[in-house]
C-alpha positions in Angstrom: 1.4 -29.8 -31.5 3.2 -29.7 -28.2 1.3 -28.4 -25.1 3.1 -25.8 -23.1 2.7 -24.7 -19.5 2.4 -21.0 -18.7 3.5 -20.0 -15.2 2.3 -16.6 -14.0 4.0 -15.1 -11.0 1.4 -13.0 -9.2 2.2 -11.3 -5.9 -0.3 -11.9 -3.1 -1.5 -8.6 -1.7 -3.9 -7.7 1.2 -5.5 -4.3 1.2 -7.3 -2.8 4.2 -9.1 0.5 4.7 -9.5 2.2 8.1 -10.8 5.3 9.7 -8.4 6.7 12.3 -9.9 7.2 15.8 -8.1 10.4 16.5 -6.1 12.9 14.4 -5.9 12.5 10.7 -4.8 9.7 8.5 -1.8 11.7 7.5 -0.7 12.2 11.1 -1.1 8.4 11.7 1.1 7.6 8.7 3.8 10.1 9.6 3.9 8.7 13.2 4.4 5.1 12.0 8.0 5.7 11.0 9.3 3.6 8.1 10.6 5.1 4.9 8.5 8.0 3.5 7.2 7.5 -0.1 6.6 10.7 -1.9 3.9 11.1 -4.6 1.4 8.8 -3.0 -1.6 10.3 -1.2 -1.4 12.9 1.5 1.3 10.9 3.2 2.8 7.5 2.7 5.4 5.3 4.4 6.9 1.9 3.6 7.3 -0.5 6.6 8.8 -4.0 7.0 6.3 -6.0 9.0 5.9 -9.6 10.0 3.3 -10.0 7.2 5.6 -8.6 4.6 6.5 -5.2 3.0 3.7 -2.8 3.9 2.6 0.5 2.5 0.5 2.8 4.7 -1.0 5.6 2.6 -3.3 8.5 3.8 -6.2 9.9 2.0 -8.4 12.8 3.2 -10.6 10.5 5.3 -9.1 7.0 5.3 -5.9 5.1 5.9 -5.1 2.4 3.4 -2.6 -0.4 4.1 -1.3 -2.6 1.3 0.7 -5.7 2.4 2.7 -7.7 -0.2 3.8 -11.3 0.3 7.4 -11.7 -0.8 9.8 -9.0 -2.0 9.0 -5.3 -1.9 8.0 -3.9 -5.3 9.7 -0.9 -6.8 8.6 2.6 -5.5 6.7 3.4 -8.7 4.6 0.2 -8.3 3.8 1.2 -4.7 2.8 4.7 -6.0 0.6 3.2 -8.7 -1.1 0.8 -6.1 -1.6 3.7 -3.7 -3.2 5.9 -6.4 -5.5 3.1 -7.5 -6.6 2.2 -4.0 -7.3 5.9 -3.0 -9.2 6.5 -6.2 -11.7 3.8 -5.2 -12.5 5.2 -1.7 -15.7 7.1 -1.0 -15.3 10.9 -0.7 
């Protein structure tokens, strides 16, 4: 029996959660510029940063950033990641 090697390609991602100092998370996200992403949180924008493609998404009380190393995933993948991250935040 021949042994085979399985290579899994897994993107590296950093997720951070913040409270904004003034205004609301939605206001912060909208002021960031970038490309608006509908269907993700109260507001969401996609930015190209030095660290990689970045999603900023606003919940009612928190701002979540997701940074991907490498190529930007499709919009539906960003939406799914935003929904998953926001669902785990405290209310």
